[in-house]
N, C-alpha and C positions, 0 to 999 in steps of 0.2 A: 504494500500500500504506500502511495506517495504521501509523505508527511512534510510539514514545515516545523523545524526546530527554531524557536526564538529564545535567545539567551541574553539576559541582562547580567552583566558582570560587575562585581563590586569594585569600586574605584581603587581603594587602598590595596586590595588583593591583586588587582591587575597591575597597579604601579609596581609592586614587588615582583610580579611575574614578568614584567617587561625587563626590569633590571637583571633578574636572574636567568632569563631566557626560558622560563617555564611556560609563559603564555604562548609564544610562537610554537613551542614544542607540543603543547596540548592541542592547539588548533590544527597543527599539521597531522598529529595522530588521529584526531577526530575525522578530519577530511579524508585521510587515507582509509579509514575504516568504513565511512558511509558513502564515499565517492559521490558527493552531491552533484545534482544537475545544475544547481545554482547556489552560490554562497555570497553573502553581502555582509559588510562590516561597517558600523557607524555608531552614531549616538541615537538613543531612544530614551525618552523620559529622563534625560540628563546623564545617562550612564553609557559606558561602552557596551555595545550590543552586537550580536550577530544573528543572521537568519540563514538557514540552510534548508534546501529542499532536496529530499532524497527518498529512496525506496527503503522502507522498513519492512523486511520480509517476515520478521518474527519479533513480537513485542518483548519477548524475554531478553532481547539484546539491549534494551534501553539502559539498564543499570551499568553495564560494562562500557557502553558508549558515552554515557553522560556523567558518570561519577566524578571524573577529573574536574569537570566544570563546577560541580557542587563543592568538592573537597578543597580544591586549590583556589577557587575564585569566588566562592560564596554566591554562585550564580542562581538566579531565578529563571527556571526553564518552563517552557510550554512546548508541547508537541501536539500538533493538530493535523488531522487528515486534510489534504488539499487536492484540488484538481487543476489540470491545465485546460486550455481551451478545447482540446480534443476530447478529454474526459467529460467535460461539461456537455459538449454536443452529443456525445454517446448517451449520457444519462438523460438528457432532455428528450432524445429520440426514443429511448426506452419508455419514458413516461407517456409520450404521445401514443405509442403503439399499445401500451397497457390500458389506456383510458378509453 
C-alpha cells in the first residue's frame, strides 16, 4: 500500500544530529530501506520536517523503519495511506461501475 510518512523532528535533537552526523545517516538509512517514490524536506509548523511517499508492503515493518526517528530525534510521525492520480481514477471508476 502506498503511504505518506510525515515526520516533525525536534529542533534540539536534530541540531545535535547535524553536528554528529546522525541525522544524515538516519535519513539515508530510512531512504535506502523504503526506497521512496518521492521525498521532501523542509519546515512545517516551525520545525524540521520530512515527507516520504513509499510502498509499505507489511505494516509490521513500521517499528524497524521509524524507530530511529523516535529515539534519536524525538520525532512526531504520521503514516497515512495515499493515492496518486492513477489510483484515484481507478477507485472512482470502480465506484461508478459498482453504483
